[in-house]
C-alpha beads as a LAMMPS data file, in Angstrom:
LAMMPS data file: protein, C-alpha beads

236 atoms
235 bonds

1 atom types
1 bond types

-500.0 500.0 xlo xhi
-500.0 500.0 ylo yhi
-500.0 500.0 zlo zhi

Masses

1 110.0

Atoms # bond

1 1 1 -197.035 -71.758 131.053
2 1 1 -200.277 -71.772 128.559
3 1 1 -199.212 -75.010 126.887
4 1 1 -199.494 -78.205 128.587
5 1 1 -195.961 -80.534 129.091
6 1 1 -194.111 -82.930 130.321
7 1 1 -191.542 -83.182 132.630
8 1 1 -189.689 -84.226 129.428
9 1 1 -190.394 -80.694 127.875
10 1 1 -193.095 -82.628 125.322
11 1 1 -196.658 -82.298 124.933
12 1 1 -198.852 -83.414 127.088
13 1 1 -201.821 -84.361 125.046
14 1 1 -200.057 -86.602 122.292
15 1 1 -201.895 -90.353 123.270
16 1 1 -204.859 -89.025 123.035
17 1 1 -204.100 -86.675 119.961
18 1 1 -202.455 -89.629 118.276
19 1 1 -205.561 -91.733 119.779
20 1 1 -207.769 -88.889 117.782
21 1 1 -206.026 -89.689 114.224
22 1 1 -206.079 -93.419 114.845
23 1 1 -210.688 -92.774 115.533
24 1 1 -209.949 -91.060 111.879
25 1 1 -208.527 -93.679 109.928
26 1 1 -210.006 -96.394 111.680
27 1 1 -212.800 -94.803 110.396
28 1 1 -211.826 -93.548 106.760
29 1 1 -210.798 -98.130 106.334
30 1 1 -213.911 -99.049 107.898
31 1 1 -215.814 -97.165 105.101
32 1 1 -213.513 -97.364 102.547
33 1 1 -212.517 -94.931 101.934
34 1 1 -209.115 -96.486 102.833
35 1 1 -208.495 -99.410 101.052
36 1 1 -206.837 -102.022 101.964
37 1 1 -202.987 -102.212 100.301
38 1 1 -202.886 -97.507 100.521
39 1 1 -199.581 -96.166 101.757
40 1 1 -199.483 -94.153 104.095
41 1 1 -197.216 -91.516 104.185
42 1 1 -196.604 -90.089 107.873
43 1 1 -195.554 -86.346 105.958
44 1 1 -199.035 -86.797 104.587
45 1 1 -200.885 -88.507 107.862
46 1 1 -199.177 -85.537 109.619
47 1 1 -200.202 -82.490 106.554
48 1 1 -203.455 -83.993 106.652
49 1 1 -204.570 -84.345 110.147
50 1 1 -201.472 -80.784 111.419
51 1 1 -200.094 -83.075 114.099
52 1 1 -196.274 -84.483 114.381
53 1 1 -194.668 -87.613 112.415
54 1 1 -194.147 -88.479 116.248
55 1 1 -197.988 -88.894 116.898
56 1 1 -198.507 -90.214 113.015
57 1 1 -195.784 -93.006 114.208
58 1 1 -197.751 -93.845 117.368
59 1 1 -201.634 -93.740 115.835
60 1 1 -200.575 -96.268 112.888
61 1 1 -198.693 -98.503 115.790
62 1 1 -201.873 -98.891 117.413
63 1 1 -203.478 -100.005 113.920
64 1 1 -200.759 -102.202 113.196
65 1 1 -202.138 -103.544 116.362
66 1 1 -205.514 -103.668 115.943
67 1 1 -204.021 -105.802 112.420
68 1 1 -205.868 -102.819 110.002
69 1 1 -201.922 -101.726 108.962
70 1 1 -198.967 -103.034 108.245
71 1 1 -195.726 -100.947 108.460
72 1 1 -193.258 -102.961 106.809
73 1 1 -189.162 -102.127 107.562
74 1 1 -187.091 -99.485 104.663
75 1 1 -191.486 -99.505 103.351
76 1 1 -193.387 -97.987 105.513
77 1 1 -197.144 -98.232 107.193
78 1 1 -199.630 -99.169 104.294
79 1 1 -203.308 -100.343 104.583
80 1 1 -203.265 -104.053 106.061
81 1 1 -204.711 -106.952 102.705
82 1 1 -206.275 -109.821 104.194
83 1 1 -205.332 -112.980 102.605
84 1 1 -208.137 -115.020 101.368
85 1 1 -206.624 -118.175 104.409
86 1 1 -206.696 -114.725 106.854
87 1 1 -210.374 -114.039 105.100
88 1 1 -211.848 -117.013 105.590
89 1 1 -210.866 -117.584 108.915
90 1 1 -211.759 -114.875 110.844
91 1 1 -214.846 -115.456 109.415
92 1 1 -214.969 -118.805 110.398
93 1 1 -213.982 -116.888 113.866
94 1 1 -216.416 -115.127 114.549
95 1 1 -219.152 -117.492 113.848
96 1 1 -217.831 -119.186 116.312
97 1 1 -218.440 -116.220 119.032
98 1 1 -221.084 -114.273 117.187
99 1 1 -224.862 -117.015 117.926
100 1 1 -224.411 -117.908 121.133
101 1 1 -223.246 -113.776 121.931
102 1 1 -226.770 -113.010 119.951
103 1 1 -228.172 -116.474 122.831
104 1 1 -226.838 -114.216 125.847
105 1 1 -228.271 -111.698 124.414
106 1 1 -231.512 -112.277 123.747
107 1 1 -231.542 -113.280 127.485
108 1 1 -230.149 -109.839 128.536
109 1 1 -231.906 -107.553 126.376
110 1 1 -233.791 -104.547 128.180
111 1 1 -236.477 -102.442 126.484
112 1 1 -233.626 -99.902 126.116
113 1 1 -231.392 -101.854 124.830
114 1 1 -233.829 -103.360 121.743
115 1 1 -234.658 -99.453 121.329
116 1 1 -231.221 -99.158 121.130
117 1 1 -230.709 -101.525 118.188
118 1 1 -233.727 -99.891 116.550
119 1 1 -232.623 -96.830 116.051
120 1 1 -228.531 -97.797 114.364
121 1 1 -230.357 -100.097 112.611
122 1 1 -233.064 -96.698 110.971
123 1 1 -229.134 -94.657 110.522
124 1 1 -227.884 -98.336 108.398
125 1 1 -230.971 -98.608 106.352
126 1 1 -230.932 -94.314 105.375
127 1 1 -226.948 -94.582 105.095
128 1 1 -228.233 -97.572 102.871
129 1 1 -230.694 -95.293 101.528
130 1 1 -228.589 -92.535 100.370
131 1 1 -225.722 -94.359 98.455
132 1 1 -223.258 -94.445 101.579
133 1 1 -222.614 -97.838 101.648
134 1 1 -218.903 -96.574 103.862
135 1 1 -220.861 -95.776 106.603
136 1 1 -223.963 -98.816 106.381
137 1 1 -221.105 -100.914 106.713
138 1 1 -219.849 -99.292 109.605
139 1 1 -222.790 -98.669 110.717
140 1 1 -223.232 -102.511 110.019
141 1 1 -220.440 -103.748 112.403
142 1 1 -220.835 -100.916 114.865
143 1 1 -224.468 -103.068 115.415
144 1 1 -223.160 -106.133 116.152
145 1 1 -220.496 -104.239 118.387
146 1 1 -223.624 -103.574 119.794
147 1 1 -225.323 -107.442 120.210
148 1 1 -221.726 -108.658 122.087
149 1 1 -222.078 -105.340 125.134
150 1 1 -225.771 -106.694 125.440
151 1 1 -224.855 -110.106 126.098
152 1 1 -222.022 -108.555 129.313
153 1 1 -218.506 -110.028 127.658
154 1 1 -216.381 -107.783 126.729
155 1 1 -213.364 -110.017 127.060
156 1 1 -215.232 -112.199 123.917
157 1 1 -216.862 -107.840 122.789
158 1 1 -212.928 -106.759 122.147
159 1 1 -212.438 -109.746 120.115
160 1 1 -215.395 -109.181 117.991
161 1 1 -214.883 -105.975 117.887
162 1 1 -211.307 -106.505 116.492
163 1 1 -212.664 -109.476 114.270
164 1 1 -214.705 -106.945 112.389
165 1 1 -212.413 -104.201 111.759
166 1 1 -210.750 -106.926 110.177
167 1 1 -214.132 -108.657 108.690
168 1 1 -213.603 -104.527 107.429
169 1 1 -211.267 -104.726 105.301
170 1 1 -211.770 -108.613 103.855
171 1 1 -215.300 -107.038 102.560
172 1 1 -213.382 -104.056 100.605
173 1 1 -210.722 -106.575 98.530
174 1 1 -213.167 -110.299 97.996
175 1 1 -217.338 -108.302 97.858
176 1 1 -218.603 -109.000 94.801
177 1 1 -221.938 -107.814 94.734
178 1 1 -223.066 -104.495 97.555
179 1 1 -225.796 -107.048 99.373
180 1 1 -222.375 -107.864 101.445
181 1 1 -223.559 -105.292 103.790
182 1 1 -225.269 -106.786 105.458
183 1 1 -228.210 -106.852 104.856
184 1 1 -231.520 -105.155 106.135
185 1 1 -234.238 -107.771 107.089
186 1 1 -230.805 -110.087 108.287
187 1 1 -230.860 -107.469 111.717
188 1 1 -233.969 -106.862 111.656
189 1 1 -235.090 -110.318 112.305
190 1 1 -232.319 -111.009 114.275
191 1 1 -233.867 -107.297 116.416
192 1 1 -236.640 -109.408 116.878
193 1 1 -235.784 -112.789 118.426
194 1 1 -233.479 -110.072 120.941
195 1 1 -236.749 -108.608 121.785
196 1 1 -238.575 -112.064 122.414
197 1 1 -235.909 -113.712 124.660
198 1 1 -235.473 -115.483 122.248
199 1 1 -232.094 -117.253 122.276
200 1 1 -231.858 -119.927 120.396
201 1 1 -233.268 -118.127 117.901
202 1 1 -231.277 -115.901 117.532
203 1 1 -227.935 -117.291 117.870
204 1 1 -229.948 -119.759 114.399
205 1 1 -230.499 -116.402 112.830
206 1 1 -226.999 -114.902 113.650
207 1 1 -225.198 -118.071 112.121
208 1 1 -227.514 -117.611 109.118
209 1 1 -226.385 -113.883 108.229
210 1 1 -222.740 -114.822 109.119
211 1 1 -222.933 -117.735 106.277
212 1 1 -224.772 -114.854 103.783
213 1 1 -221.704 -112.489 104.377
214 1 1 -219.305 -115.119 103.903
215 1 1 -221.043 -115.889 100.217
216 1 1 -221.413 -112.594 99.022
217 1 1 -217.659 -112.581 99.511
218 1 1 -215.469 -114.047 95.936
219 1 1 -212.294 -115.252 97.568
220 1 1 -210.312 -115.247 94.554
221 1 1 -208.772 -112.636 93.850
222 1 1 -208.550 -108.483 95.197
223 1 1 -209.002 -105.947 92.844
224 1 1 -206.277 -102.683 92.720
225 1 1 -207.769 -99.846 95.113
226 1 1 -205.665 -96.212 93.968
227 1 1 -207.464 -93.523 95.321
228 1 1 -205.038 -91.490 96.607
229 1 1 -204.629 -90.768 100.437
230 1 1 -205.583 -87.006 100.520
231 1 1 -208.820 -88.403 98.651
232 1 1 -209.772 -90.401 101.208
233 1 1 -209.166 -88.395 104.354
234 1 1 -211.209 -85.299 102.236
235 1 1 -213.816 -84.175 104.773
236 1 1 -211.613 -85.732 108.398

Bonds

1 1 1 2
2 1 2 3
3 1 3 4
4 1 4 5
5 1 5 6
6 1 6 7
7 1 7 8
8 1 8 9
9 1 9 10
10 1 10 11
11 1 11 12
12 1 12 13
13 1 13 14
14 1 14 15
15 1 15 16
16 1 16 17
17 1 17 18
18 1 18 19
19 1 19 20
20 1 20 21
21 1 21 22
22 1 22 23
23 1 23 24
24 1 24 25
25 1 25 26
26 1 26 27
27 1 27 28
28 1 28 29
29 1 29 30
30 1 30 31
31 1 31 32
32 1 32 33
33 1 33 34
34 1 34 35
35 1 35 36
36 1 36 37
37 1 37 38
38 1 38 39
39 1 39 40
40 1 40 41
41 1 41 42
42 1 42 43
43 1 43 44
44 1 44 45
45 1 45 46
46 1 46 47
47 1 47 48
48 1 48 49
49 1 49 50
50 1 50 51
51 1 51 52
52 1 52 53
53 1 53 54
54 1 54 55
55 1 55 56
56 1 56 57
57 1 57 58
58 1 58 59
59 1 59 60
60 1 60 61
61 1 61 62
62 1 62 63
63 1 63 64
64 1 64 65
65 1 65 66
66 1 66 67
67 1 67 68
68 1 68 69
69 1 69 70
70 1 70 71
71 1 71 72
72 1 72 73
73 1 73 74
74 1 74 75
75 1 75 76
76 1 76 77
77 1 77 78
78 1 78 79
79 1 79 80
80 1 80 81
81 1 81 82
82 1 82 83
83 1 83 84
84 1 84 85
85 1 85 86
86 1 86 87
87 1 87 88
88 1 88 89
89 1 89 90
90 1 90 91
91 1 91 92
92 1 92 93
93 1 93 94
94 1 94 95
95 1 95 96
96 1 96 97
97 1 97 98
98 1 98 99
99 1 99 100
100 1 100 101
101 1 101 102
102 1 102 103
103 1 103 104
104 1 104 105
105 1 105 106
106 1 106 107
107 1 107 108
108 1 108 109
109 1 109 110
110 1 110 111
111 1 111 112
112 1 112 113
113 1 113 114
114 1 114 115
115 1 115 116
116 1 116 117
117 1 117 118
118 1 118 119
119 1 119 120
120 1 120 121
121 1 121 122
122 1 122 123
123 1 123 124
124 1 124 125
125 1 125 126
126 1 126 127
127 1 127 128
128 1 128 129
129 1 129 130
130 1 130 131
131 1 131 132
132 1 132 133
133 1 133 134
134 1 134 135
135 1 135 136
136 1 136 137
137 1 137 138
138 1 138 139
139 1 139 140
140 1 140 141
141 1 141 142
142 1 142 143
143 1 143 144
144 1 144 145
145 1 145 146
146 1 146 147
147 1 147 148
148 1 148 149
149 1 149 150
150 1 150 151
151 1 151 152
152 1 152 153
153 1 153 154
154 1 154 155
155 1 155 156
156 1 156 157
157 1 157 158
158 1 158 159
159 1 159 160
160 1 160 161
161 1 161 162
162 1 162 163
163 1 163 164
164 1 164 165
165 1 165 166
166 1 166 167
167 1 167 168
168 1 168 169
169 1 169 170
170 1 170 171
171 1 171 172
172 1 172 173
173 1 173 174
174 1 174 175
175 1 175 176
176 1 176 177
177 1 177 178
178 1 178 179
179 1 179 180
180 1 180 181
181 1 181 182
182 1 182 183
183 1 183 184
184 1 184 185
185 1 185 186
186 1 186 187
187 1 187 188
188 1 188 189
189 1 189 190
190 1 190 191
191 1 191 192
192 1 192 193
193 1 193 194
194 1 194 195
195 1 195 196
196 1 196 197
197 1 197 198
198 1 198 199
199 1 199 200
200 1 200 201
201 1 201 202
202 1 202 203
203 1 203 204
204 1 204 205
205 1 205 206
206 1 206 207
207 1 207 208
208 1 208 209
209 1 209 210
210 1 210 211
211 1 211 212
212 1 212 213
213 1 213 214
214 1 214 215
215 1 215 216
216 1 216 217
217 1 217 218
218 1 218 219
219 1 219 220
220 1 220 221
221 1 221 222
222 1 222 223
223 1 223 224
224 1 224 225
225 1 225 226
226 1 226 227
227 1 227 228
228 1 228 229
229 1 229 230
230 1 230 231
231 1 231 232
232 1 232 233
233 1 233 234
234 1 234 235
235 1 235 236
């Protein structure tokens, strides 16, 4: 048989296909093409990606586990909408973890790590210059994940990854000015501290950076997100 099947007759590629759909939806959420509160209709998602409802459900369950999607009985799946309290908690948690991670990264970073961070920030700057704010935001989050990778703290890096994903939703709901995106000088300064092996300075810079991000948010009300699912996912 040409088709890859399990003994039970189900497509053994289903878990991989579900991960692919979940990854595409996650990217769309991080880039703010899917806004908080948007309904993720199973049939529509399946049609867009050419997969079955079973695969779509598995993908949505993955996103629910990552707290990017809320699945409501008898209503379906929606992109999560963090409350003001949750928004503050996300950034408070990042402020506890990331400064120490930056300190550790500064003590471990080698020239190739620094070169990788510089390549990464060039992509972020290019996205900002082109007005691709959603992509710049996703790249900004990846920059922070790179620092956690350099620190070689896998468990903490996993927590930071989850917090950064939720931060994307927080910014989508509550940002009040464009520089809620990571400002270029903040990441440039962090790279400088890492390149110098200056742990205390990297720690202080990360603290200030996260405080600046929090201060750029209006934690009072969330604007509506009226875009359609098909429009948001076009081009995937």
